[in-house]
C-alpha positions in Angstrom: -78.9 -165.7 40.7 -76.7 -162.6 40.4 -77.9 -159.5 42.1 -78.6 -156.6 39.6 -78.2 -153.0 40.5 -79.9 -149.9 39.0 -77.6 -147.4 37.2 -78.3 -143.7 37.0 -77.3 -142.0 33.8 -77.3 -138.2 34.1 -76.3 -136.5 30.9 -73.8 -133.7 31.7 -73.7 -131.6 28.6 -76.2 -129.0 27.5 -78.3 -130.0 24.5 -77.2 -133.6 25.0 -80.4 -135.4 25.9 -82.2 -137.2 23.1 -85.1 -139.6 23.1 -82.9 -141.9 21.0 -82.1 -145.5 21.3 -79.7 -146.7 24.1 -78.1 -150.1 23.3 -76.3 -152.1 25.9 -75.3 -155.3 27.4 -75.7 -156.7 31.0 -73.0 -158.9 32.3 -72.1 -160.4 35.7 -68.7 -160.1 37.4 -67.3 -162.9 35.2 -68.2 -161.0 32.1 -71.0 -163.5 31.3 -74.2 -162.2 29.8 -77.3 -162.1 32.0 -80.4 -163.3 30.1 -83.9 -162.2 30.9 -83.1 -159.1 33.0 -85.6 -156.3 32.8 -84.2 -152.9 31.7 -86.5 -150.0 32.3 -86.7 -146.2 32.7 -87.9 -144.9 36.0 -91.4 -143.4 36.0 -92.2 -144.8 32.6 -93.8 -147.8 31.0 -90.7 -148.4 28.8 -89.2 -151.8 29.6 -87.2 -154.3 27.6 -85.8 -157.7 28.3 -82.1 -158.7 27.7 -81.7 -161.4 25.0 -79.7 -164.6 25.0 -76.5 -162.6 24.7 -77.4 -160.1 27.4 -78.1 -157.4 24.9 -80.8 -154.8 25.1 -82.1 -151.8 23.1 -84.3 -149.3 24.9 -85.8 -145.9 23.8 -84.3 -143.0 25.8 -86.9 -141.3 28.0 -87.5 -138.0 29.9 -88.2 -136.5 32.5 -86.0 -139.0 34.2 -82.5 -140.3 33.2 -82.6 -143.2 35.7 -82.2 -146.5 34.0 -83.2 -149.6 36.1 -82.0 -153.2 35.7 -84.2 -155.6 37.7 -83.7 -159.3 38.0 -84.8 -162.1 40.4 -86.6 -159.6 42.7 -83.3 -158.1 43.9 -83.0 -154.7 45.5 -81.6 -151.9 43.3 -79.0 -149.2 43.8 -77.8 -146.4 41.5 -74.9 -145.4 39.3 -73.8 -142.4 37.2 -72.8 -142.1 33.5 -71.0 -139.0 32.1 -71.6 -137.4 28.7 -73.7 -138.5 25.7 -74.3 -142.2 25.1 -75.6 -144.7 22.6 -73.9 -148.0 23.5 -72.9 -149.2 27.0 -71.9 -152.4 28.8 -72.9 -152.7 32.4 -70.8 -155.1 34.5 -72.7 -156.0 37.7 -70.8 -157.0 40.9 -71.8 -160.2 42.7 -71.9 -158.7 46.2 -74.9 -156.7 47.4 -74.4 -153.0 47.9 -71.3 -152.4 45.7 -71.9 -149.2 43.9 -68.5 -148.7 42.4 -68.9 -148.5 38.7 -66.1 -146.8 36.7 -67.1 -143.7 34.8 -68.1 -144.6 31.2 -67.8 -142.1 28.3 -69.5 -143.1 25.0 -69.9 -140.5 22.2 -73.2 -140.3 20.4 -72.7 -140.5 16.6 -76.3 -141.2 15.8 -78.8 -139.1 13.9 -80.0 -135.9 15.4 -83.6 -136.8 14.5 -84.8 -140.0 16.3 -87.9 -141.9 15.2 -89.6 -143.7 18.1 -89.6 -147.5 18.1 -92.8 -147.5 20.1 -96.5 -147.2 19.1 -96.8 -143.4 18.7 -95.4 -141.8 15.5 -93.0 -139.6 17.3 -89.7 -138.0 16.2 -87.3 -136.5 18.7 -85.2 -133.5 17.8 -82.1 -133.9 19.9 -79.7 -131.2 21.1 -77.6 -131.9 18.1 -80.5 -131.0 15.8 -81.1 -127.7 17.6 -77.5 -126.6 17.1 -78.0 -126.9 13.3 -79.6 -123.4 13.1 -79.5 -120.2 15.1 -82.6 -121.5 17.0 -83.3 -118.2 18.7 -86.7 -119.4 20.1 -88.9 -122.4 19.9 -90.9 -121.0 16.9 -87.6 -121.0 14.9 -86.5 -124.5 16.0 -88.3 -126.4 13.3 -86.6 -125.2 10.1 -84.8 -128.5 9.7 -87.7 -130.8 10.7 -89.7 -132.1 7.7 -92.8 -132.8 9.8 -93.4 -129.2 10.7 -94.2 -126.4 8.2 -93.0 -122.9 9.3 -94.8 -119.9 8.0 -95.0 -116.1 8.6 -98.4 -115.1 9.9 -98.6 -111.5 8.6 -96.5 -108.7 7.3 -96.6 -106.6 10.5 -95.8 -108.7 13.5 -93.3 -110.9 11.6 -94.2 -113.8 13.9 -93.5 -117.3 12.7 -96.3 -119.8 12.9 -96.1 -123.6 12.5 -98.4 -126.2 10.9 -98.6 -129.9 11.3 -100.5 -132.1 8.9 -101.6 -128.9 7.2 -103.3 -127.5 10.3 -102.2 -124.5 12.3 -100.7 -124.6 15.8 -104.0 -124.3 17.7 -104.8 -127.9 16.6 -101.4 -129.0 18.0 -101.1 -129.7 21.7 -98.0 -127.8 22.6 -96.5 -128.7 26.0 -93.5 -128.0 28.1 -92.3 -131.1 29.9 -95.8 -132.6 29.3 -97.6 -129.6 30.7 -99.7 -127.7 28.1 -98.3 -124.2 27.8 -99.0 -122.6 24.4 -102.8 -122.2 24.5 -105.4 -119.5 25.0 -103.9 -116.1 25.3 -100.4 -117.2 24.3 -101.5 -119.0 21.1 -100.2 -116.4 18.7 -96.8 -115.6 20.3 -96.2 -118.4 22.9 -93.7 -120.3 20.8 -91.4 -117.2 20.8 -91.4 -117.2 24.6 -89.1 -120.3 24.9 -85.4 -119.5 24.0 -83.8 -122.3 21.9 -80.8 -122.6 24.2 -83.1 -123.7 27.1 -84.3 -126.7 25.1 -82.8 -130.1 25.7 -85.0 -132.0 23.2 -88.3 -131.7 21.3 -90.7 -134.6 20.8 -92.9 -134.2 17.7 -95.9 -136.6 17.5 -98.1 -136.9 14.5 -101.8 -137.6 15.0 -103.7 -137.4 18.3 -101.4 -137.8 21.3 -102.0 -140.0 24.3 -104.9 -139.3 26.6 -102.6 -138.7 29.5 -101.8 -135.2 28.3 -105.4 -134.1 27.7 -108.2 -134.0 25.1 -107.2 -131.0 22.9 -104.6 -132.6 20.6 -106.1 -133.1 17.0 -103.3 -133.0 14.4 -100.4 -133.7 16.7 -98.4 -132.9 19.8 -95.1 -131.1 20.4 -93.4 -131.6 23.8 -90.4 -129.6 24.8 -88.0 -130.9 27.4 -85.9 -128.2 29.0 -82.4 -128.7 30.3 -82.4 -130.4 33.7 -80.4 -129.0 36.6 -78.9 -132.4 37.4 -77.6 -132.6 33.7 -76.6 -129.0 33.2 -73.1 -127.6 33.2 -71.8 -124.8 35.5 -71.8 -122.1 32.8 -73.1 -121.6 29.3 -73.1 -118.4 27.2 -74.6 -117.9 23.7 -74.4 -114.5 21.9 -76.1 -113.9 18.5 -76.4 -111.0 16.1 -77.9 -110.7 12.6 -78.0 -108.4 9.6 -81.6 -107.4 10.4 -80.1 -105.9 13.6 -81.5 -108.5 16.0 -79.3 -109.3 19.0 -79.6 -112.0 21.6 -77.8 -113.1 24.7 -78.3 -116.3 26.8 -76.5 -117.1 30.0 -77.1 -120.4 32.0 -75.7 -120.8 35.5 -75.9 -124.2 37.3 -75.0 -125.3 40.7 -75.2 -128.8 42.2 -75.7 -128.1 45.9 -75.3 -131.7 47.1 -76.1 -135.2 45.9 -79.9 -134.5 46.0 -80.3 -130.8 45.1 -79.4 -129.0 41.9 -80.5 -125.6 40.6 -80.2 -123.7 37.3 -80.7 -120.0 36.4 -81.5 -119.2 32.8 -81.3 -115.6 31.5 -82.3 -114.5 28.0 -82.5 -111.1 26.4 -83.1 -110.1 22.8 -83.7 -106.8 21.0 -84.2 -105.5 17.4 -83.0 -102.0 17.5 -83.2 -100.6 14.0 -85.9 -100.1 11.4 -85.9 -102.3 8.2 -88.0 -101.7 5.1 -86.3 -103.8 2.4 -89.3 -103.7 0.0 -89.9 -99.9 0.3 -93.6 -100.2 1.1 -93.3 -97.8 4.0 -93.9 -100.5 6.6 -91.3 -102.2 8.9 -90.4 -105.7 7.6 -89.8 -106.8 11.2 -91.1 -105.3 14.4 -88.8 -103.4 16.8 -88.8 -104.6 20.4 -87.1 -106.5 23.2 -87.7 -109.5 25.4 -86.4 -110.2 28.9 -86.9 -113.8 30.0 -85.6 -115.3 33.3 -86.2 -118.8 34.7 -85.0 -120.5 37.9 -85.3 -124.3 38.1 -84.7 -126.6 41.0 -84.3 -130.4 40.9 -84.5 -132.8 43.8 -83.7 -136.5 43.5 -83.4 -139.1 46.3 -82.7 -142.1 44.2 -82.5 -144.6 47.1 -86.0 -143.7 48.3 -87.4 -143.2 44.8 -88.2 -139.5 44.8 -87.6 -137.0 42.0 -89.0 -133.5 41.9 -88.8 -130.3 39.8 -89.8 -126.7 40.6 -89.6 -123.9 38.0 -90.4 -120.2 38.1 -90.3 -117.9 35.1 -90.9 -114.2 34.3 -91.2 -112.8 30.8 -91.6 -109.3 29.5 -91.9 -109.0 25.7 -92.6 -105.8 23.7 -93.1 -105.3 20.0 -93.6 -102.2 17.9 -94.7 -102.5 14.2 -96.3 -100.5 11.5 -95.2 -97.7 9.2 -91.6 -96.6 9.3 -92.5 -93.0 10.4 -94.8 -94.2 13.2 -93.9 -92.8 16.7 -95.6 -94.7 19.5 -95.5 -91.7 21.9 -97.1 -89.4 19.3 -99.2 -91.5 17.0 -100.7 -94.3 19.2 -104.4 -94.9 18.3 -104.4 -92.0 15.8 -104.6 -91.8 12.1 -101.3 -89.9 11.7 -99.4 -93.1 10.9 -100.5 -96.8 11.1 -98.8 -98.5 14.1 -99.0 -101.3 16.5 -97.7 -102.3 19.9 -97.9 -105.6 21.6 -96.8 -105.7 25.2 -96.8 -109.0 27.1 -96.1 -109.8 30.7 -96.1 -113.5 31.8 -95.4 -115.4 35.0 -95.1 -119.2 35.1 -94.7 -121.5 38.2 -94.7 -125.3 37.8 -93.8 -128.4 39.8 -93.4 -132.1 39.1 -93.1 -134.7 41.8 -92.4 -138.4 40.9 -92.1 -141.5 43.1 -91.0 -145.0 42.2 -91.9 -147.7 44.6 -88.5 -149.1 45.8 -89.6 -152.7 45.9 -91.6 -152.4 42.6 -89.5 -150.4 40.1 -92.2 -150.9 37.5 -94.7 -149.0 39.6 -94.7 -145.2 40.0 -96.8 -142.2 40.5 -96.4 -138.5 39.7 -98.1 -135.1 40.1 -97.8 -132.2 37.7 -99.0 -128.7 38.6 -98.6 -125.4 36.9 -99.9 -121.8 37.3 -99.5 -119.1 34.8 -100.5 -115.4 34.5 -100.5 -113.9 31.0 -101.3 -110.3 30.2 -101.2 -108.8 26.7 -102.1 -105.2 26.0 -102.0 -104.4 22.3 -103.4 -102.3 19.4 -103.2 -102.6 15.7 -103.9 -99.3 14.0 -107.3 -98.4 15.6 -108.1 -102.0 16.6 -107.5 -102.5 20.2 -107.1 -106.0 21.8 -106.3 -106.8 25.4 -106.3 -110.2 27.0 -105.5 -111.5 30.4 -105.5 -115.1 31.4 -105.0 -116.8 34.8 -104.5 -120.5 34.3 -104.1 -123.5 36.7 -103.3 -127.1 35.6 -102.8 -130.3 37.5 -102.4 -133.9 36.4 -101.9 -137.0 38.6 -100.6 -140.2 37.0 -100.2 -143.7 38.5 -98.4 -146.3 36.4 -98.0 -150.1 37.1 -98.3 -153.5 35.4 -101.0 -156.1 35.0 -99.5 -159.5 35.9 -96.2 -158.8 34.0 -94.3 -156.1 32.2 -95.9 -156.9 28.9 -99.1 -155.4 30.2 -98.8 -152.0 31.6 -101.3 -149.2 32.5 -101.4 -145.6 33.5 -104.4 -144.0 35.1 -105.1 -140.7 36.8 -107.1 -137.5 36.9 -106.6 -133.9 35.7 -108.0 -130.5 36.4 -107.7 -127.2 34.5 -108.9 -123.7 35.4 -108.7 -120.7 33.0 -110.0 -117.2 33.8 -110.1 -114.8 30.8 -110.5 -111.1 30.6 -110.7 -110.2 26.9 -111.4 -106.8 25.5 -111.9 -106.1 21.8 -112.5 -102.8 20.0 -113.1 -103.3 16.3 -114.1 -100.4 16.6 -117.1 -101.3 18.8 -116.0 -102.1 22.3 -116.8 -105.6 23.5 -115.8 -107.7 26.5 -115.6 -111.5 26.3 -114.7 -112.3 30.0 -115.2 -115.9 30.9 -114.1 -118.9 33.0 -113.2 -122.2 31.5 -112.6 -125.2 33.8 -112.6 -128.9 33.3 -112.1 -132.1 35.4 -111.4 -135.5 33.9 -110.0 -139.0 34.4 -108.1 -141.3 32.1 -107.0 -144.9 31.7 -104.3 -146.0 29.2 -103.3 -149.6 28.6 -100.0 -150.6 26.9 -99.3 -154.0 25.6 -95.8 -155.0 24.3 -95.0 -158.6 23.4 -91.3 -157.7 23.6 -90.8 -158.8 20.0 -92.7 -157.2 17.2 -95.9 -155.6 18.4 -97.0 -153.0 20.9 -100.2 -151.0 21.4 -101.4 -148.0 23.4 -105.1 -147.8 24.0 -106.5 -144.9 26.0 -109.8 -143.4 27.1 -110.5 -140.3 29.1 -113.7 -138.7 30.2 -113.9 -134.9 31.0 -116.6 -132.5 32.2 -116.1 -128.9 31.0 -118.3 -126.1 32.2 -119.0 -124.9 28.7 -118.6 -128.1 26.6 -120.3 -130.5 29.0 -119.3 -134.2 29.4 -117.5 -136.0 26.6 -115.2 -139.0 26.0 -111.9 -139.0 24.2 -110.7 -142.4 22.8 -107.3 -142.9 21.2 -105.4 -145.9 19.9 -101.8 -146.3 18.7 -100.3 -149.5 17.3 -96.9 -150.6 16.0 -96.0 -153.8 14.2 -92.7 -155.1 12.9 -93.4 -158.0 10.5 -89.7 -158.4 9.6 -86.5 -156.8 10.8 -86.2 -153.3 9.4 -89.9 -152.8 8.6 -92.2 -150.9 10.9 -95.9 -150.3 10.5 -97.7 -147.8 12.7 -101.4 -146.9 12.8 -103.4 -144.5 15.0 -106.9 -143.1 15.5 -108.1 -140.5 18.0 -110.7 -137.9 18.8 -110.0 -134.3 19.9 -112.1 -131.5 21.2 -111.2 -127.9 21.8 -112.4 -124.3 22.2 -111.5 -122.0 19.4 -110.3 -118.7 20.9 -111.2 -116.8 17.7 -109.5 -113.5 18.6 -106.3 -114.7 20.3 -105.7 -117.2 17.5 -106.3 -114.8 14.6 -104.5 -111.7 15.8 -102.9 -111.3 12.4 -106.3 -110.3 11.0 -106.3 -107.3 13.4 -103.6 -105.8 11.1 -106.2 -105.1 8.4 -109.3 -103.1 7.8 -111.5 -106.2 7.8 -114.7 -106.2 9.8 -115.1 -109.0 12.3 -118.5 -110.8 12.1 -119.4 -113.7 14.4 -122.3 -115.6 12.9 -123.3 -117.8 15.9 -126.8 -119.3 16.2 -127.2 -118.0 19.7 -127.0 -121.5 21.3 -123.3 -121.8 21.4 -121.5 -121.0 24.6 -118.2 -120.0 23.1 -118.6 -116.5 21.4 -122.0 -117.9 20.5 -120.3 -120.7 18.7 -119.8 -124.5 19.3 -116.7 -126.4 20.3 -114.5 -127.9 17.6 -114.5 -131.7 17.3 -112.3 -133.8 15.0 -111.1 -137.3 14.4 -107.6 -138.0 13.2 -106.6 -141.3 11.4 -103.0 -142.2 10.5 -100.9 -144.9 8.9 -97.1 -145.0 8.6 -94.6 -147.5 7.1 -90.8 -147.3 7.6 -88.3 -149.5 5.8 -84.6 -149.6 6.7 -82.1 -150.9 4.2 -78.6 -150.7 2.8 -77.8 -148.5 -0.1 -74.3 -149.0 -1.6 -73.4 -150.6 1.8 -74.6 -147.6 3.8 -77.6 -147.2 6.1 -80.7 -145.7 4.6 -84.4 -145.7 5.4 -87.7 -144.5 3.8 -91.0 -143.6 5.5 -94.3 -143.0 4.0 -97.3 -141.9 6.1 -100.8 -140.7 5.5 -103.0 -138.8 7.9 -106.6 -137.6 7.6 -108.4 -135.2 9.9 -112.2 -135.1 9.7 -114.0 -132.3 11.5 -117.4 -133.0 13.1 -117.5 -129.3 13.8 -115.0 -126.5 13.1 -115.1 -122.8 13.6 -114.7 -121.6 10.1 -112.5 -118.5 9.7 -113.8 -117.2 6.4 -111.6 -114.6 4.7 -113.0 -115.5 1.2 -116.5 -114.2 1.6 -115.2 -110.7 1.1 -111.8 -109.1 1.1 -113.1 -106.6 3.7 -114.6 -109.1 6.2 -113.6 -112.0 8.3 -116.5 -114.2 9.3 -116.6 -116.8 12.0 -119.3 -119.5 12.0 -119.9 -123.2 12.8 -119.1 -125.6 10.0 -122.0 -126.6 7.8 -120.9 -129.5 5.6 -117.4 -131.0 5.4 -113.9 -130.0 6.5 -111.0 -132.3 6.1 -107.2 -132.3 5.9 -105.4 -135.1 4.1 -101.6 -135.2 4.5 -99.2 -137.5 2.7 -95.4 -137.4 3.5 -92.5 -139.4 2.1 -89.2 -139.2 3.9 -85.7 -140.5 2.8 -82.7 -140.6 5.0 -79.2 -141.7 3.9 -75.7 -141.7 5.3 -73.5 -142.1 2.1 -70.3 -141.8 4.1 -69.0 -141.1 7.6 -70.2 -137.8 9.1 -72.4 -137.0 6.1 -76.2 -137.2 6.2 -78.9 -136.6 3.7 -82.5 -136.0 4.7 -85.2 -135.4 2.1 -89.0 -135.2 2.3 -91.9 -134.6 -0.1 -95.3 -133.6 1.3 -98.7 -133.5 -0.4 -101.7 -131.8 1.2 -105.4 -132.0 0.2 -107.3 -129.6 2.6 -110.7 -128.3 1.9 -113.6 -126.7 3.8 -117.3 -126.0 3.0 -117.6 -122.2 3.2 -120.7 -120.1 2.7 -119.6 -119.6 -0.9 -119.0 -123.4 -1.4 -116.1 -125.8 -1.0 -112.7 -124.3 -1.3 -109.1 -125.2 -0.8 -107.6 -123.9 2.5 -106.0 -120.5 1.6 -102.3 -119.9 2.0 -101.6 -123.7 2.0 -99.4 -125.2 -0.7 -100.4 -128.6 -2.0 -96.8 -129.6 -2.7 -93.7 -129.1 -0.6 -90.2 -130.5 -0.9 -87.5 -130.4 1.7 -83.9 -131.5 1.9 -81.2 -131.1 4.5 -77.5 -131.9 4.1 -75.3 -132.3 7.1 -71.5 -132.8 7.2 -69.1 -132.9 10.1 -65.3 -133.2 9.9 -63.3 -135.6 12.0 -62.5 -134.3 15.4 -58.8 -133.5 16.1 -57.7 -132.3 19.5 -61.3 -131.3 20.2 -61.6 -129.2 17.0 -63.7 -129.7 14.0 -66.1 -128.1 11.5 -69.9 -128.6 11.1 -71.8 -127.7 7.9 -75.5 -127.7 7.5 -77.8 -126.6 4.6 -81.5 -126.8 4.1 -83.6 -126.3 0.9 -87.3 -125.7 1.0 -89.5 -125.7 -2.1 -93.1 -124.5 -1.7 -95.6 -125.0 -4.4 -98.3 -122.6 -5.5 -100.8 -121.5 -2.8 -104.4 -120.4 -3.2 -104.7 -116.8 -2.1 -107.8 -115.4 -0.4 -110.5 -113.8 -2.6 -109.8 -110.2 -3.4 -112.0 -109.8 -6.4 -114.2 -107.2 -4.7 -111.2 -104.8 -4.3 -110.2 -102.2 -6.8 -107.9 -103.6 -9.5 -104.8 -102.1 -7.9 -105.5 -104.0 -4.6 -106.4 -107.4 -6.2 -104.2 -110.5 -6.1 -103.9 -113.4 -8.4 -105.9 -116.6 -7.6 -102.6 -118.5 -6.8 -99.1 -117.5 -5.7 -96.0 -118.6 -7.6 -93.9 -121.5 -6.4 -90.6 -120.6 -4.8 -87.6 -122.0 -3.0 -85.4 -120.9 -0.1 -82.0 -122.0 1.2 -80.7 -121.7 4.7 -77.2 -122.7 5.8 -74.9 -122.7 8.9 -71.2 -123.2 9.4 -69.8 -123.9 12.9 -66.2 -124.0 13.9 -65.5 -125.9 17.2 -62.3 -124.7 18.7 -62.5 -126.8 21.9 -65.1 -128.5 24.2 -65.5 -125.0 25.7 -65.8 -122.6 22.7 -67.3 -122.5 19.2 -68.5 -119.9 16.7 -71.1 -120.1 14.0 -72.2 -118.1 11.0 -75.3 -118.7 8.9 -77.8 -117.3 6.4 -81.5 -117.6 5.8 -83.2 -117.2 2.5 -79.9 -116.8 0.7 -81.7 -117.0 -2.6 -83.2 -113.7 -1.6 -86.8 -114.6 -2.7 -89.3 -112.0 -1.5 -93.1 -111.8 -1.9 -93.8 -109.1 -4.5 -96.9 -107.5 -2.9 -97.0 -107.9 0.8 -99.5 -105.3 2.1 -102.6 -104.3 0.2 -103.5 -100.6 0.6 -100.1 -99.8 2.2 -100.1 -96.3 0.8 -103.4 -95.4 2.6 -104.0 -97.7 5.6 -106.7 -95.5 7.1 -108.2 -93.9 4.1 -109.6 -97.0 2.3 -111.2 -100.4 3.2 -108.5 -102.3 1.3 -105.7 -102.3 3.9 -104.6 -105.9 4.6 -101.3 -107.2 5.9 -102.4 -110.8 6.6 -102.0 -112.3 3.1 -98.4 -113.5 3.4 -97.2 -116.7 1.6 -93.4 -116.1 1.2 -90.5 -114.3 2.9 -90.7 -110.6 3.3 -87.3 -109.6 4.5 -85.1 -111.2 1.9 -81.6 -112.4 2.7 -80.6 -112.5 6.4 -77.2 -113.4 7.7 -76.1 -114.0 11.3 -73.2 -114.9 13.5 -72.7 -116.0 17.1 -70.6 -117.8 19.7 -71.1 -120.5 22.3 -69.0 -120.8 25.4 -69.4 -123.5 28.0 -67.6 -124.3 31.2 -67.9 -128.0 32.1 
């Protein structure tokens, strides 16, 4: 038997990592294919077997870039691959210990959105995808992803919110390198705290995620992988400016200290320095403010002994000022002179990840994730004051191995979370909602893969929460390929979460609505009960040739059924928001049809149609979810010219059509402050053009909402925000600002 060596593939370019498919071939020193070798990613349960021609096809994986080849119980060593890759041939030497493998460079020409070929319905946004838009922060990274809906939350803060399967971001488990990080106090603004240039890839999973990452996921999961120090380049600079007078700068510095240690320093700053009131309603269209965001990351890898570790520390300061154009924060704060708002946030994050692969058993590994964060927000909205402070600790231990053979794998472990909140609300009656949330749980997840056409992930976790008690979370994901090119996926899972009613609905503070909590007195969460929901999903993908070129279609259907939901009722009255436990039904049905086609080289077409049926039993009866279109259409066109001497052009355009949306009830307002029952449909176009001058330098220009569509009436009672009960800036269903154009440059030193 030939001895097989493990190869290390460390991607060296920023934005380059993708959870795409790596295709390859394993050969011996005589160039003969090796049949039956196990190819696997370290610290994962992803394993494939080479076929009769020595070929393999394996899904890319993070947090490690270590690819293993194991055969006949031989010891392994490591190799390095430079640049992006999709296809590779590994020629293995016959003598033990030879680690001399010539550098291989293979360019990735595949799609920038990768659909997982495993059981979960996951799509990975690669670094290429993130370059298709300005991508100033994570909240603005999903404009070209048809699975995510991007919406404005209100007309004051200008903060973009996302939805998946028709449900808002609190129902999505949002994690950074598989550590939940946008939750609790950071729910409203947390997506804007991760600069886009820091991101290496984003994995978007529809339906309940795996039990390893917790019990809170209901409609989906978004996991962000940041650029790894071992993969990073010595210097990267990105500068950006836009016509709404927003300016950003990003600088990445990287240093490989030795063969085991690497470190990266990420620095980000942004500011909006001038007032904009394009619709002449007397209020700023976008808030003024600035953000300073600094992160230092360290990576350790001792590949011979099987150790990999990460340590990250981050500090963020973010300030926003919104409200009337004439508002002066030094003069008018918490007065009725002019309506104004300030949101000041300070945040510290420290996290670590340690992984170990057993040298003699490369299919067996264990890892420990820990994270601490301190989040403090001081804010006011007119006369409504809201302050929240959260101290959070998270830990998760994972052990992975096999049962008998690599077709049967498992992961098990335990997790612990601690969250201490100090929450003050003045609406206008002062109230404190200080509390401690902690939970401890254990999980077991079994994965079966017949290495041909079927795989399954079945998981169960049990948790004890100090305010929710003990509960079980079951989840199941399956994938079946009846014939080549056809993939069927199905999933079912249960989720449970605490609704932080104030932190998650801060847009409603920018109104004159009264806040009423209608708990029965028995609930332990603001007097209310936890939210519980089941999610069911089914997906079919068919690959085919259209006029001799690659194409595919995907149709999926998901349903979310709530056993209990905290109903946020803004329909009972235009001057109230009421929170209460669900009495009756609440569900969200989502149907999506995707079409992808490459009609000729370097040109890609992506189109999607989505239909939503979402309804809840309110006090006034069953109603459609407000500010939610039933019909949405999306298409993205991408073209790239041939590369000549390192130079080329990239063109990208995205069209979004959004159907009519039910607007909240305003019938009890005076006629001049009433809205129609439904909004009008509308469409928007975004584009970007990039000129690549060399592997070191490129510039880009782009535009958003170039059709210049604007919502006609944005703020009710804008002319008298303190003198009436009709003031409301939360009913936003369309763009506010109108056209926006931007330009920027990227410089990299490799």
